[in-house]
C-alpha positions as CSV (number, residue, x, y, z in Angstrom):
1,M,-1.5,-3.1,-28.4
2,D,-1.9,-6.3,-26.7
3,I,-1.0,-8.4,-23.6
4,R,1.9,-10.2,-25.3
5,Q,3.4,-6.8,-26.4
6,L,3.0,-5.5,-23.0
7,K,4.8,-8.5,-21.6
8,Y,7.6,-7.9,-24.0
9,F,7.9,-4.4,-22.9
10,I,8.1,-5.2,-19.3
11,A,10.7,-7.6,-19.9
12,I,12.9,-4.9,-21.9
13,T,12.3,-2.5,-19.0
14,E,13.4,-5.2,-16.3
15,E,16.5,-6.4,-18.3
16,E,17.4,-2.8,-19.5
17,Q,18.7,-4.4,-22.6
18,I,16.8,-5.7,-25.6
19,T,19.4,-8.4,-26.1
20,K,18.8,-9.8,-22.5
21,A,15.2,-9.4,-22.7
22,A,15.1,-11.4,-26.0
23,K,17.2,-14.2,-24.3
24,K,14.8,-14.2,-21.5
25,L,11.7,-14.4,-23.6
26,H,13.4,-17.1,-26.1
27,L,13.0,-14.7,-28.7
28,A,15.3,-13.4,-31.6
29,Q,16.6,-10.1,-30.9
30,P,15.6,-8.5,-34.2
31,H,12.0,-9.6,-33.7
32,L,11.8,-8.2,-30.1
33,S,13.2,-4.7,-31.4
34,R,10.6,-5.0,-34.1
35,Q,7.8,-5.3,-31.6
36,L,9.0,-2.5,-29.6
37,K,9.2,-0.3,-32.8
38,L,5.6,-1.4,-33.7
39,L,4.3,-0.5,-30.3
40,E,5.9,2.9,-30.3
41,D,4.5,3.6,-33.7
42,E,1.1,2.4,-32.5
43,L,1.0,4.6,-29.7
44,G,2.6,7.6,-31.5
45,V,5.2,8.1,-28.6
46,K,8.9,7.1,-27.8
47,L,9.1,4.6,-25.0
48,V,12.9,4.1,-24.6
49,E,16.1,5.8,-25.2
50,R,18.7,3.3,-26.5
51,G,22.2,3.8,-24.8
52,S,25.3,2.0,-25.4
53,K,25.1,-0.2,-22.4
54,K,21.4,0.0,-21.5
55,I,18.0,1.6,-22.3
56,Q,16.4,4.3,-20.4
57,L,12.6,4.7,-20.2
58,T,11.3,8.1,-21.4
59,D,8.4,9.7,-19.4
60,A,5.9,8.0,-21.7
61,G,7.9,4.6,-21.0
62,K,7.5,4.9,-17.2
63,M,3.9,5.6,-17.7
64,L,3.3,2.5,-19.8
65,K,5.4,0.4,-17.6
66,N,3.2,1.3,-14.7
67,R,0.0,0.6,-16.6
68,A,1.1,-2.4,-18.2
69,E,2.1,-4.0,-15.0
70,Q,-1.4,-3.2,-13.5
71,I,-3.0,-4.5,-16.9
72,I,-1.0,-7.9,-16.5
73,Q,-1.8,-8.2,-12.9
74,L,-5.5,-7.7,-13.4
75,T,-5.5,-10.2,-16.4
76,E,-3.7,-12.9,-14.4
77,S,-5.9,-12.4,-11.4
78,T,-9.1,-12.7,-13.6
79,V,-7.7,-15.9,-15.3
80,R,-7.1,-17.4,-11.9
81,E,-10.4,-16.3,-10.4
82,L,-12.5,-17.9,-13.1
83,K,-10.5,-21.1,-12.8
84,D,-11.3,-21.2,-9.3
85,F,-14.8,-20.6,-9.8
86,N,-16.2,-24.1,-9.9
87,E,-13.9,-25.4,-7.0
88,G,-16.2,-23.6,-4.3
89,L,-16.8,-20.1,-3.1
90,C,-15.2,-18.6,-5.1
91,G,-12.1,-18.1,-6.3
92,T,-9.4,-15.4,-5.4
93,L,-9.9,-12.4,-2.8
94,R,-8.1,-9.3,-4.2
95,I,-7.2,-6.8,-1.4
96,G,-4.9,-3.9,-1.0
97,A,-3.7,-3.0,2.4
98,V,-1.6,-0.5,4.1
99,S,1.0,-1.8,6.3
100,S,-0.5,-0.3,9.4
101,S,-3.6,-2.2,9.0
102,G,-1.8,-5.7,9.2
103,T,-3.1,-6.2,12.7
104,A,-6.7,-5.2,11.9
105,I,-7.3,-7.8,9.0
106,L,-4.8,-10.6,9.8
107,N,-6.8,-11.6,12.8
108,D,-10.2,-13.2,13.4
109,R,-11.6,-11.8,10.3
110,I,-9.2,-13.5,8.0
111,N,-8.9,-16.6,10.1
112,N,-12.7,-17.1,10.5
113,F,-13.0,-16.4,6.7
114,H,-10.5,-18.9,5.7
115,K,-12.2,-21.6,8.1
116,K,-15.5,-21.0,6.4
117,Y,-14.2,-21.0,2.8
118,P,-11.2,-22.6,2.6
119,L,-10.8,-23.0,-1.0
120,V,-10.4,-19.2,-1.4
121,N,-7.2,-17.9,-2.4
122,F,-5.8,-14.5,-1.4
123,E,-3.9,-11.9,-3.4
124,I,-2.6,-9.0,-1.2
125,W,-1.0,-5.8,-2.5
126,D,0.7,-3.7,0.0
127,G,1.4,0.0,-0.5
128,N,0.5,3.5,1.2
129,T,-3.1,4.8,0.9
130,Y,-2.6,6.8,-2.5
131,K,-1.2,3.6,-4.1
132,I,-4.2,1.3,-2.8
133,L,-6.6,3.8,-3.9
134,E,-5.1,3.7,-7.4
135,L,-5.2,-0.1,-7.6
136,L,-8.7,0.2,-6.3
137,N,-9.6,2.7,-9.0
138,N,-7.9,0.8,-11.8
139,G,-9.7,-2.6,-10.9
140,V,-6.6,-4.5,-9.9
141,I,-8.2,-5.2,-6.5
142,E,-11.8,-5.1,-5.2
143,I,-11.3,-4.3,-1.6
144,G,-8.9,-1.7,-0.1
145,I,-8.0,-1.6,3.7
146,V,-6.8,1.8,4.3
147,R,-6.6,4.5,7.0
148,T,-8.5,7.9,7.3
149,P,-8.1,10.5,6.2
150,F,-9.1,10.1,2.7
151,D,-12.0,11.1,0.3
152,I,-14.4,8.8,1.9
153,D,-17.5,10.3,0.0
154,S,-16.0,8.6,-3.2
155,Y,-16.1,5.0,-2.1
156,E,-18.3,2.7,-0.4
157,S,-16.9,2.0,3.1
158,I,-16.9,0.2,6.4
159,L,-15.2,2.0,9.2
160,L,-13.6,0.4,12.3
161,P,-13.8,2.3,15.7
162,M,-11.5,5.4,16.0
163,E,-8.2,4.8,17.6
164,P,-5.7,7.3,19.1
165,M,-2.2,8.0,17.9
166,V,0.7,7.2,20.0
167,A,4.3,8.4,20.6
168,A,6.6,5.5,20.5
169,M,10.2,5.6,21.7
170,R,13.0,3.1,22.7
171,E,13.1,2.3,26.2
172,D,16.3,4.5,27.2
173,L,14.4,7.4,25.6
174,Y,11.2,6.9,27.5
175,W,10.3,9.4,30.2
176,E,8.3,8.1,33.4
177,G,5.2,9.4,34.6
178,S,1.7,8.9,33.1
179,N,1.1,6.5,30.0
180,T,-0.5,9.4,28.2
181,I,1.2,12.7,27.2
182,R,-0.1,16.0,25.9
183,L,0.8,17.2,22.3
184,E,2.9,20.1,23.7
185,E,5.2,17.6,25.5
186,L,6.6,16.6,22.1
187,K,7.8,20.2,21.5
188,E,11.5,19.5,21.7
189,K,11.3,15.8,20.8
190,P,12.9,14.7,17.3
191,L,9.9,13.1,15.5
192,I,9.7,10.3,13.0
193,I,6.4,10.4,11.2
194,Y,4.5,8.4,8.7
195,R,3.9,10.9,6.0
196,R,0.2,10.0,5.6
197,F,-0.4,12.0,9.0
198,E,2.1,14.8,8.3
199,E,-0.6,17.6,7.4
200,L,-2.6,16.6,10.4
201,I,0.4,16.6,12.7
202,L,1.7,19.9,11.8
203,E,-1.9,21.5,12.0
204,L,-2.3,20.3,15.5
205,C,1.1,21.2,16.7
206,R,0.7,24.6,15.2
207,K,-2.6,25.0,16.9
208,A,-0.7,24.2,20.1
209,R,1.8,27.0,19.3
210,F,4.7,25.0,18.5
211,E,6.6,23.9,15.2
212,P,7.3,20.2,15.6
213,R,10.8,19.1,15.2
214,I,10.4,16.4,12.4
215,I,13.6,14.6,11.5
216,C,12.1,11.8,9.2
217,K,9.1,11.3,7.0
218,N,8.7,8.1,5.2
219,D,5.7,6.2,3.8
220,D,5.2,3.3,6.0
221,A,4.2,2.8,9.6
222,R,6.6,-0.2,10.1
223,T,9.5,1.8,8.8
224,T,8.5,4.6,11.2
225,L,8.7,2.1,14.0
226,L,12.1,0.6,12.8
227,W,13.6,4.0,12.9
228,A,12.3,4.9,16.3
229,D,13.8,1.5,17.4
230,T,17.2,2.6,16.6
231,G,16.9,5.5,19.1
232,L,16.8,8.3,16.7
233,G,13.5,9.8,17.6
234,T,9.9,9.4,18.8
235,A,7.6,7.7,16.3
236,I,4.0,8.9,16.0
237,V,1.9,6.1,14.7
238,P,-1.7,4.8,15.1
239,K,-1.7,2.7,18.4
240,S,-2.5,-0.7,16.7
241,A,0.5,-0.3,14.5
242,I,2.7,-0.9,17.7
243,K,2.3,-4.6,17.0
244,L,3.9,-4.4,13.5
245,V,7.4,-4.4,15.0
246,G,8.3,-7.1,17.7
247,S,10.7,-5.0,19.6
248,M,11.2,-5.3,23.2
249,Q,12.9,-1.9,23.3
250,L,9.8,0.2,22.1
251,K,7.5,1.7,24.7
252,Y,4.7,4.2,24.0
253,K,2.4,6.9,25.4
254,E,-1.0,7.7,24.2
255,I,-1.2,11.4,22.9
256,E,-4.0,13.4,24.5
257,E,-5.4,15.0,21.5
258,P,-8.9,14.4,20.5
259,F,-8.4,15.1,16.8
260,L,-5.1,13.1,16.4
261,T,-6.8,9.8,15.9
262,T,-7.4,7.8,13.0
263,Q,-9.7,4.9,11.7
264,I,-9.2,1.7,9.6
265,A,-11.7,1.3,6.6
266,A,-12.6,-1.3,4.1
267,I,-13.5,0.5,1.0
268,W,-14.7,-0.5,-2.5
269,M,-16.0,1.3,-5.5
270,K,-19.4,2.7,-5.9
271,D,-21.5,1.4,-8.6
272,R,-19.2,-1.4,-9.4
273,H,-20.0,-5.1,-9.3
274,I,-17.8,-6.9,-6.7
275,S,-17.4,-10.8,-6.5
276,T,-19.5,-13.0,-4.2
277,C,-16.3,-13.8,-2.6
278,S,-15.6,-10.0,-1.7
279,E,-19.1,-9.6,-0.4
280,Q,-18.7,-12.3,2.0
281,F,-15.4,-11.1,3.3
282,L,-17.0,-7.7,3.8
283,K,-19.6,-9.4,6.0
284,F,-16.6,-10.7,8.1
285,F,-14.8,-7.3,8.1
286,R,-18.1,-5.7,9.3
287,S,-18.6,-8.3,12.1
């Protein structure tokens, strides 16, 4: 199995037809079919089910597609980084970041780093914390920007200060009074939550002796806020995430619950070499 075969396989999965994939790759269809068969024979698994109109990936095929995409991304990143090496410090900074961390890394840290090292290129991967950890473990990225909670002991890390969670709602749903609320005040409110915090929110609500009314769970802080902006309910998100949606309709109250907090962390693998470029960025992140 080599990179060329993996690229062929990805093209087949994207086009869902060997004929279309062959045309995209400028190959003869029998040659591409033969390459697929050789790959299946080498791995000892069936990768696709051939239908009358399009192919379907088997479970093994889905697994290979995921790994193949990561391998090709890592290969291409390595080539670019080595080509950039002689042009200054030094080459390509590969970072994965959760959406709710955007305001934390795309501020003075990135700007100051870019001013000092203008020849450094950036490759940013978006995803939830689990996806970022997977990319980090597989070597596709060198640094992950994630939020607690996660298994912090498995990684080297730099933690930013703790920040509270807030209840964000559209202006017509906002109730006047203090700019903070107790958790119990959310008892009858329809809640929209970022799935990352579901376990913590449920635990704390149950300790406060009520079952929260969760009408929507999703995997992105931005989506959580956009749903709240429609007026369907109240979003629970980290305070800094409010800036992700430029809505004039959303207002928020800090939740008075000392355990309903989160931190942004820059993490990297223990006992694994990281590039000079990444080392310098971590200095900026720390400062």
